[in-house]
MIDREN-405294 format. One record per atom (N, C-alpha, C): residue in one letter; x negated, z negated, y. Coordinates in steps of 0.02 Angstrom, whole numbers, padded with zeros to 5 digits, always signed. Layout:
// MIDREN-405294
AXZY ...
END
This chain:
// MIDREN-405294
X-01707-00554-00053 X-01661-00512-00015 X-01589-00524-00037 X-01577-00529-00103 X-01509-00542-00128 X-01483-00608-00103 X-01527-00658-00096 X-01506-00723-00070 X-01483-00716+00002 X-01519-00677+00041 X-01500-00666+00111 X-01433-00632+00116 X-01421-00581+00075 X-01357-00545+00075 X-01301-00592+00052 X-01315-00630+00000 X-01265-00676-00025 X-01247-00729+00027 X-01297-00755+00062 X-01284-00804+00115 X-01245-00772+00171 X-01262-00711+00190 X-01226-00675+00243 X-01153-00664+00222 X-01141-00644+00160 X-01073-00633+00135 X-01032-00697+00140 X-01062-00752+00122 X-01026-00817+00125 X-01009-00833+00198 X-01055-00820+00243 X-01043-00834+00314 X-00986-00791+00341 X-00984-00728+00320 X-00930-00683+00342 X-00863-00707+00316 X-00861-00727+00254 X-00798-00753+00224 X-00777-00817+00260 X-00824-00862+00272 X-00808-00924+00307 X-00784-00911+00378 X-00816-00864+00412 X-00796-00847+00480 X-00724-00822+00481 X-00705-00783+00431 X-00636-00759+00426 X-00586-00815+00415 X-00607-00864+00375 X-00562-00921+00361 X-00551-00964+00423 X-00602-00967+00465 X-00598-01010+00524 X-00588-00970+00588 X-00567-00908+00581 X-00555-00866+00640 X-00497-00896+00680 X-00498-00887+00745 X-00443-00912+00786 X-00377-00881+00764 X-00321-00917+00773 X-00257-00891+00751 X-00241-00822+00780 X-00261-00809+00841 X-00248-00743+00871 X-00282-00688+00832 X-00343-00701+00809 X-00380-00650+00770 X-00346-00640+00702 X-00323-00695+00672 X-00288-00689+00608 X-00223-00651+00617 X-00186-00666+00671 X-00122-00632+00683 X-00133-00558+00695 X-00187-00541+00730 X-00199-00471+00746 X-00217-00430+00684 X-00235-00464+00630 X-00249-00428+00568 X-00184-00407+00533 X-00128-00434+00555 X-00063-00415+00527 X-00042-00349+00560 X-00031-00296+00520 X-00014-00231+00550 X+00050-00230+00591 X+00099-00273+00573 X+00161-00275+00612 X+00148-00302+00682 X+00106-00352+00687 X+00089-00381+00752 X+00044-00334+00791 X-00008-00310+00757 X-00057-00267+00790 X-00024-00204+00819 X+00018-00171+00781 X+00051-00110+00803 X+00095-00123+00864 X+00129-00179+00865 X+00171-00198+00922 X+00128-00209+00984 X+00078-00251+00979 X+00037-00270+01036 X-00003-00211+01063 X-00031-00170+01019 X-00070-00112+01041 X-00026-00065+01083 X+00038-00063+01068 X+00083-00018+01104 X+00118-00053+01163 X+00090-00109+01184 X+00115-00142+01245 X+00174-00187+01236 X+00194-00199+01174 X+00252-00243+01161 X+00232-00315+01152 X+00281-00357+01150 X+00272-00428+01136 X+00303-00441+01067 X+00262-00466+01022 X+00285-00479+00954 X+00322-00545+00952 X+00376-00547+00914 X+00411-00611+00902 X+00440-00611+00832 X+00441-00670+00803 X+00473-00680+00738 X+00537-00720+00751 X+00591-00699+00720 X+00656-00731+00729 X+00685-00746+00660 X+00720-00803+00654 X+00752-00818+00590 X+00804-00764+00572 X+00806-00747+00508 X+00854-00697+00485 X+00871-00715+00413 X+00926-00747+00403 X+00945-00771+00337 X+00894-00823+00313 X+00870-00814+00253 X+00821-00861+00225 X+00750-00842+00244 X+00741-00790+00282 X+00675-00765+00299 X+00669-00757+00375 X+00618-00724+00398 X+00610-00708+00468 X+00609-00632+00475 X+00627-00609+00535 X+00619-00538+00550 X+00566-00531+00603 X+00528-00478+00599 X+00474-00464+00647 X+00500-00414+00698 X+00497-00433+00761 X+00523-00390+00814 X+00468-00374+00864 X+00476-00318+00897 X+00432-00298+00951 X+00475-00287+01013 X+00456-00318+01069 X+00497-00320+01128 X+00462-00291+01189 X+00498-00250+01225 X+00479-00227+01292 X+00538-00246+01337 X+00533-00305+01368 X+00589-00334+01406 X+00650-00339+01361 X+00706-00307+01378 X+00767-00312+01337 X+00771-00259+01282 X+00724-00213+01281 X+00722-00162+01229 X+00682-00191+01170 X+00716-00196+01113 X+00686-00227+01053 X+00698-00182+00993 X+00646-00175+00952 X+00652-00140+00888 X+00614-00182+00836 X+00634-00177+00774 X+00597-00215+00724 X+00528-00184+00713 X+00479-00227+00703 X+00410-00205+00696 X+00399-00160+00636 X+00438-00169+00584 X+00431-00126+00526 X+00450-00054+00543 X+00499-00044+00587 X+00517+00023+00608 X+00459+00058+00643 X+00424+00020+00685 X+00365+00049+00719 X+00313+00070+00668 X+00298+00026+00621 X+00247+00041+00571 X+00269+00098+00525 X+00331+00097+00504 X+00357+00150+00460 X+00353+00217+00495 X+00371+00218+00559 X+00370+00281+00597 X+00299+00310+00601 X+00250+00266+00610 X+00180+00290+00611 X+00161+00322+00545 X+00193+00300+00491 X+00179+00328+00425 X+00227+00385+00406 X+00263+00410+00455 X+00306+00468+00444 X+00375+00453+00415 X+00395+00390+00413 X+00461+00372+00388 X+00504+00347+00446 X+00550+00387+00468 X+00592+00369+00525 X+00650+00326+00502 X+00655+00267+00529 X+00711+00222+00513 X+00772+00242+00554 X+00830+00213+00536 X+00891+00227+00574 X+00885+00202+00646 X+00853+00145+00656 X+00844+00118+00723 X+00801+00165+00765 X+00746+00189+00737 X+00703+00236+00773 X+00739+00301+00787 X+00781+00321+00742 X+00818+00384+00749 X+00864+00382+00810 X+00893+00325+00825 X+00936+00319+00885 X+00896+00336+00947 X+00835+00308+00952 X+00793+00320+01010 X+00767+00392+01011 X+00742+00415+00954 X+00714+00483+00951 X+00765+00537+00962 X+00828+00524+00944 X+00882+00574+00953 X+00917+00568+01020 X+00893+00523+01063 X+00923+00513+01130 X+00996+00493+01126 X+01014+00454+01075 X+01082+00429+01070 X+01091+00370+01118 X+01143+00373+01158 X+01161+00317+01201 X+01232+00297+01180 X+01242+00233+01168 X+01306+00210+01143 X+01327+00145+01177 X+01389+00126+01168 X+01413+00065+01199 X+01419+00008+01149 X+01410+00023+01083 X+01417-00030+01033 X+01378-00014+00971 X+01364-00066+00933 X+01329-00057+00869 X+01375-00019+00820 X+01440-00035+00821 X+01487-00003+00775 X+01488+00073+00785 X+01479+00095+00847 X+01480+00167+00861 X+01421+00204+00830 X+01368+00168+00813 X+01310+00199+00780 X+01303+00175+00708 X+01360+00151+00682 X+01366+00130+00612 X+01318+00074+00594 X+01314+00025+00638 X+01272-00034+00627 X+01313-00097+00636 X+01291-00150+00603 X+01322-00215+00613 X+01284-00251+00669 X+01310-00307+00690 X+01277-00344+00744 X+01247-00409+00718 X+01193-00429+00749 X+01161-00493+00735 X+01139-00522+00803 X+01156-00584+00815 X+01139-00615+00879 X+01078-00660+00872 X+01028-00647+00913 X+00967-00688+00914 X+00980-00756+00946 X+00934-00801+00939 X+00941-00868+00968 X+00949-00866+01044 X+00920-00815+01076 X+00925-00810+01149 X+00989-00775+01171 X+01032-00757+01124 X+01096-00726+01140 X+01094-00649+01139 X+01035-00621+01133 X+01030-00548+01132 X+01057-00521+01066 X+01091-00465+01070 X+01123-00435+01011 X+01079-00378+00984 X+01069-00379+00918 X+01034-00326+00883 X+01084-00286+00842 X+01073-00221+00838 X+01110-00178+00792 X+01069-00177+00727 X+01100-00193+00671 X+01066-00193+00606 X+01095-00135+00565 X+01052-00089+00546 X+01073-00028+00511 X+01071-00039+00436 X+01098+00008+00399 X+01102+00002+00326 X+01033+00000+00293 X+00982+00028+00327 X+00914+00024+00300 X+00877-00039+00322 X+00914-00086+00352 X+00889-00151+00377 X+00845-00144+00439 X+00841-00084+00468 X+00805-00078+00531 X+00849-00107+00587 X+00816-00129+00641 X+00852-00164+00693 X+00832-00137+00762 X+00881-00134+00807 X+00871-00110+00874 X+00917-00150+00919 X+00892-00172+00976 X+00935-00210+01022 X+00989-00165+01050 X+01048-00193+01059 X+01102-00155+01090 X+01081-00133+01160 X+01038-00173+01192 X+01012-00154+01259 X+00973-00089+01255 X+00935-00078+01201 X+00898-00016+01193 X+00946+00042+01181 X+00999+00030+01142 X+01047+00082+01125 X+01092+00100+01185 X+01104+00052+01230 X+01147+00066+01287 X+01108+00087+01349 X+01042+00076+01348 X+01001+00094+01406 X+01004+00169+01418 X+01006+00188+01479 X+01005+00259+01495 X+00940+00291+01474 X+00941+00356+01467 X+00881+00392+01445 X+00823+00385+01494 X+00838+00368+01556 X+00785+00360+01606 X+00758+00289+01610 X+00785+00243+01570 X+00760+00174+01570 X+00686+00175+01549 X+00641+00145+01591 X+00569+00149+01575 X+00550+00117+01509 X+00582+00062+01490 X+00565+00030+01426 X+00588+00072+01367 X+00646+00102+01374 X+00670+00147+01320 X+00625+00208+01316 X+00606+00236+01373 X+00560+00293+01373 X+00494+00275+01340 X+00468+00215+01355 X+00405+00194+01325 X+00412+00189+01249 X+00467+00159+01226 X+00478+00153+01154 X+00481+00222+01122 X+00514+00268+01153 X+00517+00336+01126 X+00447+00367+01122 X+00407+00358+01174 X+00339+00383+01173 X+00298+00353+01117 X+00307+00288+01105 X+00271+00254+01051 X+00293+00283+00984 X+00358+00293+00975 X+00384+00320+00912 X+00362+00392+00901 X+00353+00430+00955 X+00331+00499+00949 X+00255+00506+00939 X+00218+00452+00950 X+00145+00456+00950 X+00114+00456+00880 X+00153+00459+00829 X+00125+00457+00762 X+00080+00514+00753 
END
C-alpha cells in the first residue's frame, strides 16, 4: 500500500512540474485574483523588475492592490476608487506618473500601488471603474 501511495505522490509531483503554463500561471495569486474578477493580467517592466497589473480596458490597477484589498489592507490606489475620487492628474492625488510601453499613464503612489490615470479620471458611472470598485468592495 505504501508503494502505491508513494508512486501516486510522485505522479502528482511530476504532473505539477509538467502542467501547462496556464495552469502554472493560475497558481499565482496575483494572476488568479485578476482573472477571476474579469480582468486581464499583464506584467510590465518597472525599473529592474516587473510590475503586475490587472486591466479592464483602460482601467488598470496593480495586482498587488487587488490582493491586499482582499486581505483587508487598502492601498492608496484602491482608496482613490473606493472613495469615489475623480481627478484630472496624478499630481492632484499625490502620485507620480509612470508611462507604460503602450503609452498609458499610471499614477504611482507612495506605497508603490498603481492606478491608471484613465481609472482616476473616469466618471463614477464608467462601467469599468464601477466594476473595479465592486471587486475592491467584495472582500
